[in-house]
Structures are given as C-alpha cells and as structure tokens.
PQR file with spaces between the fields and no chain letter, atoms N, CA, C, O and H, PARSE charges and radii, in Angstrom:
ATOM       1  N    MET     1     -18.418  -70.711   90.413 -0.4000 1.5000
ATOM       2  CA   MET     1     -17.164  -69.789   90.285 -0.0000 2.0000
ATOM       3  C    MET     1     -16.006  -70.230   89.313  0.5500 1.7000
ATOM       4  O    MET     1     -15.129  -69.456   88.928 -0.5500 1.4000
ATOM       5  N    ALA     2     -16.081  -71.346   89.014 -0.4000 1.5000
ATOM       6  CA   ALA     2     -15.143  -71.898   88.195 -0.0000 2.0000
ATOM       7  C    ALA     2     -15.578  -71.753   86.887  0.5500 1.7000
ATOM       8  O    ALA     2     -14.737  -71.643   85.995 -0.5500 1.4000
ATOM       9  H    ALA     2     -16.793  -71.975   89.326  0.4000 1.0000
ATOM      10  N    LEU     3     -16.787  -71.735   86.632 -0.4000 1.5000
ATOM      11  CA   LEU     3     -17.544  -71.501   85.078 -0.0000 2.0000
ATOM      12  C    LEU     3     -17.347  -69.964   84.862  0.5500 1.7000
ATOM      13  O    LEU     3     -17.252  -69.607   83.688 -0.5500 1.4000
ATOM      14  H    LEU     3     -17.470  -71.823   87.357  0.4000 1.0000
ATOM      15  N    ILE     4     -17.276  -69.030   85.813 -0.4000 1.5000
ATOM      16  CA   ILE     4     -17.402  -67.552   85.625 -0.0000 2.0000
ATOM      17  C    ILE     4     -15.717  -67.197   85.059  0.5500 1.7000
ATOM      18  O    ILE     4     -15.395  -66.486   84.108 -0.5500 1.4000
ATOM      19  H    ILE     4     -17.353  -69.320   86.766  0.4000 1.0000
ATOM      20  N    LEU     5     -14.837  -67.951   85.994 -0.4000 1.5000
ATOM      21  CA   LEU     5     -13.303  -67.648   85.656 -0.0000 2.0000
ATOM      22  C    LEU     5     -12.978  -68.271   84.363  0.5500 1.7000
ATOM      23  O    LEU     5     -12.146  -67.736   83.630 -0.5500 1.4000
ATOM      24  H    LEU     5     -15.098  -68.529   86.767  0.4000 1.0000
ATOM      25  N    ALA     6     -13.631  -69.474   83.993 -0.4000 1.5000
ATOM      26  CA   ALA     6     -13.370  -70.013   82.612 -0.0000 2.0000
ATOM      27  C    ALA     6     -13.715  -69.057   81.533  0.5500 1.7000
ATOM      28  O    ALA     6     -12.969  -68.783   80.593 -0.5500 1.4000
ATOM      29  H    ALA     6     -14.307  -69.909   84.588  0.4000 1.0000
ATOM      30  N    VAL     7     -15.067  -68.498   81.763 -0.4000 1.5000
ATOM      31  CA   VAL     7     -15.668  -67.484   80.800 -0.0000 2.0000
ATOM      32  C    VAL     7     -14.774  -66.286   80.663  0.5500 1.7000
ATOM      33  O    VAL     7     -14.425  -65.877   79.556 -0.5500 1.4000
ATOM      34  H    VAL     7     -15.673  -68.720   82.527  0.4000 1.0000
ATOM      35  N    LEU     8     -14.421  -65.751   81.735 -0.4000 1.5000
ATOM      36  CA   LEU     8     -13.454  -64.693   81.737 -0.0000 2.0000
ATOM      37  C    LEU     8     -12.042  -64.940   81.274  0.5500 1.7000
ATOM      38  O    LEU     8     -11.414  -64.036   80.721 -0.5500 1.4000
ATOM      39  H    LEU     8     -14.704  -66.083   82.635  0.4000 1.0000
ATOM      40  N    LEU     9     -11.574  -66.007   81.458 -0.4000 1.5000
ATOM      41  CA   LEU     9     -10.191  -66.158   80.874 -0.0000 2.0000
ATOM      42  C    LEU     9     -10.303  -66.569   79.245  0.5500 1.7000
ATOM      43  O    LEU     9      -9.411  -66.352   78.425 -0.5500 1.4000
ATOM      44  H    LEU     9     -12.084  -66.741   81.907  0.4000 1.0000
ATOM      45  N    LEU    10     -11.590  -67.207   78.957 -0.4000 1.5000
ATOM      46  CA   LEU    10     -11.782  -67.261   77.481 -0.0000 2.0000
ATOM      47  C    LEU    10     -11.976  -65.956   76.653  0.5500 1.7000
ATOM      48  O    LEU    10     -11.547  -65.798   75.510 -0.5500 1.4000
ATOM      49  H    LEU    10     -12.315  -67.384   79.623  0.4000 1.0000
ATOM      50  N    ALA    11     -12.721  -64.985   77.421 -0.4000 1.5000
ATOM      51  CA   ALA    11     -12.796  -63.946   76.853 -0.0000 2.0000
ATOM      52  C    ALA    11     -11.394  -63.068   76.754  0.5500 1.7000
ATOM      53  O    ALA    11     -11.107  -62.444   75.732 -0.5500 1.4000
ATOM      54  H    ALA    11     -13.069  -65.114   78.350  0.4000 1.0000
ATOM      55  N    LEU    12     -10.620  -63.088   77.843 -0.4000 1.5000
ATOM      56  CA   LEU    12      -9.376  -62.347   77.690 -0.0000 2.0000
ATOM      57  C    LEU    12      -8.571  -62.925   76.714  0.5500 1.7000
ATOM      58  O    LEU    12      -7.907  -62.185   75.988 -0.5500 1.4000
ATOM      59  H    LEU    12     -10.853  -63.594   78.673  0.4000 1.0000
ATOM      60  N    LEU    13      -8.516  -64.437   76.552 -0.4000 1.5000
ATOM      61  CA   LEU    13      -7.586  -65.137   75.316 -0.0000 2.0000
ATOM      62  C    LEU    13      -8.287  -64.659   74.055  0.5500 1.7000
ATOM      63  O    LEU    13      -7.492  -64.397   73.152 -0.5500 1.4000
ATOM      64  H    LEU    13      -9.055  -65.038   77.142  0.4000 1.0000
ATOM      65  N    LEU    14      -9.388  -64.504   73.801 -0.4000 1.5000
ATOM      66  CA   LEU    14      -9.947  -64.106   72.427 -0.0000 2.0000
ATOM      67  C    LEU    14      -9.851  -62.576   72.192  0.5500 1.7000
ATOM      68  O    LEU    14      -9.624  -62.171   71.052 -0.5500 1.4000
ATOM      69  H    LEU    14     -10.033  -64.717   74.534  0.4000 1.0000
ATOM      70  N    GLY    15      -9.985  -61.860   73.043 -0.4000 1.5000
ATOM      71  CA   GLY    15      -9.613  -60.353   73.194 -0.0000 2.0000
ATOM      72  C    GLY    15      -8.286  -60.332   72.783  0.5500 1.7000
ATOM      73  O    GLY    15      -8.092  -59.592   71.819 -0.5500 1.4000
ATOM      74  H    GLY    15     -10.169  -62.189   73.969  0.4000 1.0000
ATOM      75  N    GLY    16      -7.232  -60.964   73.253 -0.4000 1.5000
ATOM      76  CA   GLY    16      -5.803  -60.869   73.171 -0.0000 2.0000
ATOM      77  C    GLY    16      -5.467  -61.362   71.918  0.5500 1.7000
ATOM      78  O    GLY    16      -4.564  -60.754   71.343 -0.5500 1.4000
ATOM      79  H    GLY    16      -7.390  -61.565   74.036  0.4000 1.0000
ATOM      80  N    LEU    17      -6.088  -62.543   71.211 -0.4000 1.5000
ATOM      81  CA   LEU    17      -5.938  -62.884   69.913 -0.0000 2.0000
ATOM      82  C    LEU    17      -6.479  -62.010   68.891  0.5500 1.7000
ATOM      83  O    LEU    17      -5.972  -62.055   67.770 -0.5500 1.4000
ATOM      84  H    LEU    17      -6.821  -63.037   71.678  0.4000 1.0000
ATOM      85  N    GLY    18      -7.516  -61.160   69.145 -0.4000 1.5000
ATOM      86  CA   GLY    18      -8.102  -60.228   68.327 -0.0000 2.0000
ATOM      87  C    GLY    18      -7.223  -58.974   68.051  0.5500 1.7000
ATOM      88  O    GLY    18      -7.256  -58.372   66.978 -0.5500 1.4000
ATOM      89  H    GLY    18      -7.928  -61.124   70.055  0.4000 1.0000
ATOM      90  N    PHE    19      -6.427  -58.623   69.113 -0.4000 1.5000
ATOM      91  CA   PHE    19      -5.793  -57.471   69.274 -0.0000 2.0000
ATOM      92  C    PHE    19      -4.531  -58.110   68.487  0.5500 1.7000
ATOM      93  O    PHE    19      -4.109  -57.345   67.620 -0.5500 1.4000
ATOM      94  H    PHE    19      -6.400  -59.112   69.985  0.4000 1.0000
ATOM      95  N    ALA    20      -3.962  -59.104   68.568 -0.4000 1.5000
ATOM      96  CA   ALA    20      -2.637  -59.470   67.853 -0.0000 2.0000
ATOM      97  C    ALA    20      -3.117  -59.628   66.578  0.5500 1.7000
ATOM      98  O    ALA    20      -2.460  -59.037   65.721 -0.5500 1.4000
ATOM      99  H    ALA    20      -4.305  -59.726   69.273  0.4000 1.0000
ATOM     100  N    ALA    21      -4.186  -60.326   66.153 -0.4000 1.5000
ATOM     101  CA   ALA    21      -4.550  -60.228   64.729 -0.0000 2.0000
ATOM     102  C    ALA    21      -4.650  -58.852   64.087  0.5500 1.7000
ATOM     103  O    ALA    21      -4.137  -58.646   62.987 -0.5500 1.4000
ATOM     104  H    ALA    21      -4.720  -60.806   66.849  0.4000 1.0000
ATOM     105  N    HIS    22      -5.233  -58.011   64.686 -0.4000 1.5000
ATOM     106  CA   HIS    22      -5.196  -56.663   64.246 -0.0000 2.0000
ATOM     107  C    HIS    22      -4.092  -56.055   63.916  0.5500 1.7000
ATOM     108  O    HIS    22      -3.966  -55.517   62.816 -0.5500 1.4000
ATOM     109  H    HIS    22      -5.650  -58.178   65.579  0.4000 1.0000
ATOM     110  N    ALA    23      -2.876  -56.066   65.093 -0.4000 1.5000
ATOM     111  CA   ALA    23      -1.596  -55.493   64.900 -0.0000 2.0000
ATOM     112  C    ALA    23      -0.944  -56.252   63.631  0.5500 1.7000
ATOM     113  O    ALA    23      -0.299  -55.627   62.789 -0.5500 1.4000
ATOM     114  H    ALA    23      -2.978  -56.503   65.987  0.4000 1.0000
ATOM     115  N    LEU    24      -1.160  -57.643   63.555 -0.4000 1.5000
ATOM     116  CA   LEU    24      -0.570  -58.062   62.395 -0.0000 2.0000
ATOM     117  C    LEU    24      -0.884  -57.850   61.148  0.5500 1.7000
ATOM     118  O    LEU    24      -0.096  -57.992   60.213 -0.5500 1.4000
ATOM     119  H    LEU    24      -1.684  -58.151   64.238  0.4000 1.0000
ATOM     120  N    TRP    25      -2.162  -57.464   61.042 -0.4000 1.5000
ATOM     121  CA   TRP    25      -2.743  -56.939   59.630 -0.0000 2.0000
ATOM     122  C    TRP    25      -2.125  -55.599   59.406  0.5500 1.7000
ATOM     123  O    TRP    25      -1.899  -55.196   58.265 -0.5500 1.4000
ATOM     124  H    TRP    25      -2.802  -57.349   61.801  0.4000 1.0000
ATOM     125  N    TRP    26      -1.871  -54.960   60.383 -0.4000 1.5000
ATOM     126  CA   TRP    26      -1.316  -53.565   60.075 -0.0000 2.0000
ATOM     127  C    TRP    26       0.026  -53.596   59.731  0.5500 1.7000
ATOM     128  O    TRP    26       0.492  -52.901   58.829 -0.5500 1.4000
ATOM     129  H    TRP    26      -2.055  -55.288   61.310  0.4000 1.0000
ATOM     130  N    ILE    27       0.803  -54.532   60.546 -0.4000 1.5000
ATOM     131  CA   ILE    27       2.138  -54.832   59.866 -0.0000 2.0000
ATOM     132  C    ILE    27       2.272  -55.298   58.686  0.5500 1.7000
ATOM     133  O    ILE    27       3.280  -54.972   58.060 -0.5500 1.4000
ATOM     134  H    ILE    27       0.424  -55.097   61.279  0.4000 1.0000
ATOM     135  N    ALA    28       1.240  -56.227   58.045 -0.4000 1.5000
ATOM     136  CA   ALA    28       1.308  -56.855   56.734 -0.0000 2.0000
ATOM     137  C    ALA    28       0.912  -55.664   55.691  0.5500 1.7000
ATOM     138  O    ALA    28       1.392  -55.692   54.558 -0.5500 1.4000
ATOM     139  H    ALA    28       0.421  -56.492   58.553  0.4000 1.0000
ATOM     140  N    VAL    29       0.128  -54.734   56.045 -0.4000 1.5000
ATOM     141  CA   VAL    29      -0.087  -53.666   55.241 -0.0000 2.0000
ATOM     142  C    VAL    29       1.181  -52.677   55.059  0.5500 1.7000
ATOM     143  O    VAL    29       1.471  -52.263   53.937 -0.5500 1.4000
ATOM     144  H    VAL    29      -0.262  -54.711   56.966  0.4000 1.0000
ATOM     145  N    ILE    30       1.899  -52.328   56.167 -0.4000 1.5000
ATOM     146  CA   ILE    30       3.019  -51.537   56.041 -0.0000 2.0000
ATOM     147  C    ILE    30       4.109  -52.144   55.218  0.5500 1.7000
ATOM     148  O    ILE    30       4.787  -51.486   54.429 -0.5500 1.4000
ATOM     149  H    ILE    30       1.663  -52.665   57.079  0.4000 1.0000
ATOM     150  N    VAL    31       4.247  -53.371   55.423 -0.4000 1.5000
ATOM     151  CA   VAL    31       5.100  -54.208   54.477 -0.0000 2.0000
ATOM     152  C    VAL    31       4.798  -54.357   53.341  0.5500 1.7000
ATOM     153  O    VAL    31       5.792  -54.360   52.615 -0.5500 1.4000
ATOM     154  H    VAL    31       3.697  -53.906   56.064  0.4000 1.0000
ATOM     155  N    LEU    32       3.551  -54.531   52.648 -0.4000 1.5000
ATOM     156  CA   LEU    32       3.249  -54.481   51.470 -0.0000 2.0000
ATOM     157  C    LEU    32       3.264  -53.223   50.678  0.5500 1.7000
ATOM     158  O    LEU    32       3.243  -53.222   49.447 -0.5500 1.4000
ATOM     159  H    LEU    32       2.744  -54.529   53.238  0.4000 1.0000
ATOM     160  N    VAL    33       3.304  -52.039   51.489 -0.4000 1.5000
ATOM     161  CA   VAL    33       3.288  -50.817   50.913 -0.0000 2.0000
ATOM     162  C    VAL    33       4.830  -50.509   50.703  0.5500 1.7000
ATOM     163  O    VAL    33       5.208  -49.989   49.653 -0.5500 1.4000
ATOM     164  H    VAL    33       3.321  -52.039   52.489  0.4000 1.0000
ATOM     165  N    VAL    34       5.624  -50.804   51.618 -0.4000 1.5000
ATOM     166  CA   VAL    34       7.092  -50.898   51.464 -0.0000 2.0000
ATOM     167  C    VAL    34       7.690  -51.543   50.402  0.5500 1.7000
ATOM     168  O    VAL    34       8.612  -51.073   49.735 -0.5500 1.4000
ATOM     169  H    VAL    34       5.317  -51.226   52.471  0.4000 1.0000
ATOM     170  N    TRP    35       7.000  -52.972   50.191 -0.4000 1.5000
ATOM     171  CA   TRP    35       7.384  -53.694   49.109 -0.0000 2.0000
ATOM     172  C    TRP    35       6.990  -53.172   47.676  0.5500 1.7000
ATOM     173  O    TRP    35       7.729  -53.398   46.718 -0.5500 1.4000
ATOM     174  H    TRP    35       6.251  -53.354   50.733  0.4000 1.0000
ATOM     175  N    LEU    36       5.994  -52.579   47.566 -0.4000 1.5000
ATOM     176  CA   LEU    36       5.512  -51.892   46.356 -0.0000 2.0000
ATOM     177  C    LEU    36       6.113  -50.835   46.106  0.5500 1.7000
ATOM     178  O    LEU    36       6.261  -50.568   44.913 -0.5500 1.4000
ATOM     179  H    LEU    36       5.393  -52.396   48.345  0.4000 1.0000
ATOM     180  N    LEU    37       6.634  -49.926   47.090 -0.4000 1.5000
ATOM     181  CA   LEU    37       7.313  -48.753   46.728 -0.0000 2.0000
ATOM     182  C    LEU    37       8.914  -48.944   46.461  0.5500 1.7000
ATOM     183  O    LEU    37       9.611  -48.102   45.896 -0.5500 1.4000
ATOM     184  H    LEU    37       6.514  -50.143   48.059  0.4000 1.0000
ATOM     185  N    GLY    38       9.327  -50.066   46.913 -0.4000 1.5000
ATOM     186  CA   GLY    38      10.645  -50.557   46.604 -0.0000 2.0000
ATOM     187  C    GLY    38      10.668  -51.324   45.010  0.5500 1.7000
ATOM     188  O    GLY    38      11.590  -51.187   44.206 -0.5500 1.4000
ATOM     189  H    GLY    38       8.761  -50.750   47.373  0.4000 1.0000
ATOM     190  N    PHE    39       9.622  -52.017   44.820 -0.4000 1.5000
ATOM     191  CA   PHE    39       9.486  -52.625   43.406 -0.0000 2.0000
ATOM     192  C    PHE    39       9.295  -51.476   42.286  0.5500 1.7000
ATOM     193  O    PHE    39       9.926  -51.500   41.229 -0.5500 1.4000
ATOM     194  H    PHE    39       8.873  -52.127   45.473  0.4000 1.0000
ATOM     195  N    VAL    40       8.305  -50.405   42.640 -0.4000 1.5000
ATOM     196  CA   VAL    40       8.193  -49.484   41.849 -0.0000 2.0000
ATOM     197  C    VAL    40       9.494  -48.621   41.434  0.5500 1.7000
ATOM     198  O    VAL    40       9.827  -48.348   40.281 -0.5500 1.4000
ATOM     199  H    VAL    40       7.793  -50.385   43.499  0.4000 1.0000
ATOM     200  N    LEU    41      10.074  -48.296   42.480 -0.4000 1.5000
ATOM     201  CA   LEU    41      11.154  -47.612   42.285 -0.0000 2.0000
ATOM     202  C    LEU    41      12.544  -48.124   41.875  0.5500 1.7000
ATOM     203  O    LEU    41      13.408  -47.362   41.439 -0.5500 1.4000
ATOM     204  H    LEU    41       9.802  -48.518   43.417  0.4000 1.0000
ATOM     205  N    ARG    42      12.721  -49.424   42.030 -0.4000 1.5000
ATOM     206  CA   ARG    42      13.621  -50.226   41.364 -0.0000 2.0000
ATOM     207  C    ARG    42      13.371  -50.526   39.827  0.5500 1.7000
ATOM     208  O    ARG    42      14.272  -50.752   39.020 -0.5500 1.4000
ATOM     209  H    ARG    42      12.020  -50.043   42.384  0.4000 1.0000
ATOM     210  N    MET    43      12.051  -50.495   39.548 -0.4000 1.5000
ATOM     211  CA   MET    43      11.657  -50.833   38.141 -0.0000 2.0000
ATOM     212  C    MET    43      12.365  -50.098   37.096  0.5500 1.7000
ATOM     213  O    MET    43      12.737  -50.667   36.070 -0.5500 1.4000
ATOM     214  H    MET    43      11.319  -50.311   40.204  0.4000 1.0000
ATOM     215  N    GLY    44      12.570  -48.840   37.318 -0.4000 1.5000
ATOM     216  CA   GLY    44      13.092  -48.088   36.409 -0.0000 2.0000
ATOM     217  C    GLY    44      14.749  -48.201   35.848  0.5500 1.7000
ATOM     218  O    GLY    44      15.226  -47.903   34.753 -0.5500 1.4000
ATOM     219  H    GLY    44      12.268  -48.378   38.152  0.4000 1.0000
ATOM     220  N    GLU    45      15.359  -48.735   37.032 -0.4000 1.5000
ATOM     221  CA   GLU    45      16.789  -48.899   36.845 -0.0000 2.0000
ATOM     222  C    GLU    45      17.399  -49.987   35.851  0.5500 1.7000
ATOM     223  O    GLU    45      18.598  -50.116   35.601 -0.5500 1.4000
ATOM     224  H    GLU    45      14.971  -48.977   37.921  0.4000 1.0000
ATOM     225  N    GLY    46      16.420  -50.695   35.365 -0.4000 1.5000
ATOM     226  CA   GLY    46      16.758  -51.756   34.234 -0.0000 2.0000
ATOM     227  C    GLY    46      17.307  -53.055   35.089  0.5500 1.7000
ATOM     228  O    GLY    46      16.950  -53.309   36.240 -0.5500 1.4000
ATOM     229  H    GLY    46      15.446  -50.590   35.568  0.4000 1.0000
ATOM     230  N    THR    47      18.175  -53.774   34.366 -0.4000 1.5000
ATOM     231  CA   THR    47      18.287  -55.198   35.098 -0.0000 2.0000
ATOM     232  C    THR    47      19.667  -55.165   35.584  0.5500 1.7000
ATOM     233  O    THR    47      20.440  -56.033   35.178 -0.5500 1.4000
ATOM     234  H    THR    47      18.464  -53.568   33.432  0.4000 1.0000
ATOM     235  N    GLY    48      20.111  -54.183   36.482 -0.4000 1.5000
ATOM     236  CA   GLY    48      21.554  -54.317   37.089 -0.0000 2.0000
ATOM     237  C    GLY    48      21.522  -55.119   38.219  0.5500 1.7000
ATOM     238  O    GLY    48      20.700  -55.999   38.477 -0.5500 1.4000
ATOM     239  H    GLY    48      19.483  -53.477   36.812  0.4000 1.0000
ATOM     240  N    ARG    49      22.491  -54.747   38.889 -0.4000 1.5000
ATOM     241  CA   ARG    49      22.677  -55.513   40.254 -0.0000 2.0000
ATOM     242  C    ARG    49      21.849  -54.807   41.546  0.5500 1.7000
ATOM     243  O    ARG    49      21.866  -55.274   42.684 -0.5500 1.4000
ATOM     244  H    ARG    49      23.158  -54.032   38.680  0.4000 1.0000
ATOM     245  N    GLY    50      21.235  -53.778   41.204 -0.4000 1.5000
ATOM     246  CA   GLY    50      20.414  -53.068   42.276 -0.0000 2.0000
ATOM     247  C    GLY    50      19.100  -53.997   42.587  0.5500 1.7000
ATOM     248  O    GLY    50      18.220  -53.593   43.347 -0.5500 1.4000
ATOM     249  H    GLY    50      21.222  -53.399   40.279  0.4000 1.0000
ATOM     250  N    ARG    51      19.046  -55.084   42.035 -0.4000 1.5000
ATOM     251  CA   ARG    51      17.537  -55.841   42.326 -0.0000 2.0000
ATOM     252  C    ARG    51      17.757  -56.534   43.711  0.5500 1.7000
ATOM     253  O    ARG    51      18.869  -56.831   44.147 -0.5500 1.4000
ATOM     254  H    ARG    51      19.761  -55.412   41.417  0.4000 1.0000
ATOM     255  N    TRP    52      16.627  -56.747   44.323 -0.4000 1.5000
ATOM     256  CA   TRP    52      16.620  -57.201   45.701 -0.0000 2.0000
ATOM     257  C    TRP    52      16.825  -58.874   45.553  0.5500 1.7000
ATOM     258  O    TRP    52      17.473  -59.572   46.333 -0.5500 1.4000
ATOM     259  H    TRP    52      15.723  -56.505   43.969  0.4000 1.0000
ATOM     260  N    TYR    53      16.072  -59.351   44.298 -0.4000 1.5000
ATOM     261  CA   TYR    53      15.858  -60.778   43.942 -0.0000 2.0000
ATOM     262  C    TYR    53      16.316  -61.278   42.664  0.5500 1.7000
ATOM     263  O    TYR    53      16.410  -60.409   41.797 -0.5500 1.4000
ATOM     264  H    TYR    53      15.545  -58.784   43.665  0.4000 1.0000
ATOM     265  N    ARG    54      16.582  -62.300   42.371 -0.4000 1.5000
ATOM     266  CA   ARG    54      16.562  -62.747   41.001 -0.0000 2.0000
ATOM     267  C    ARG    54      15.280  -63.689   40.552  0.5500 1.7000
ATOM     268  O    ARG    54      15.202  -64.842   40.976 -0.5500 1.4000
ATOM     269  H    ARG    54      16.505  -63.006   43.075  0.4000 1.0000
ATOM     270  N    TRP    55      14.470  -63.238   39.836 -0.4000 1.5000
ATOM     271  CA   TRP    55      13.405  -64.075   39.246 -0.0000 2.0000
ATOM     272  C    TRP    55      13.635  -64.043   37.804  0.5500 1.7000
ATOM     273  O    TRP    55      12.889  -64.663   37.045 -0.5500 1.4000
ATOM     274  H    TRP    55      14.534  -62.301   39.492  0.4000 1.0000
C-alpha cells in the first residue's frame, strides 16, 4: 500500500513539475517577444534618453 502511495505521489510531483515547466516556457516566450518588440521599436529613435539600458 505504501509503495502505491509513493508511486502516486511521485507521479503527481512529476506532473506538477511538467506543468510548471510548460507554463514557464510560455512566459519566457512572451517576455522574449515583448523584449524584441521594444528593441526594434527603440532602435529607430537614436541614442537619446529613451533607452531602457546603457550598453
């Protein structure tokens, strides 16, 4: 009985981790798209104070 409970708990943990990793991938893709759009839109403004960072 304990072995069955351990296997079910392990399956729930791995399933939860898989869902969290999937959600994190979608968040990473959305952040990348927003960053690329901001980079492209800011590129035509020159070197004014409108930059997000100094490199």
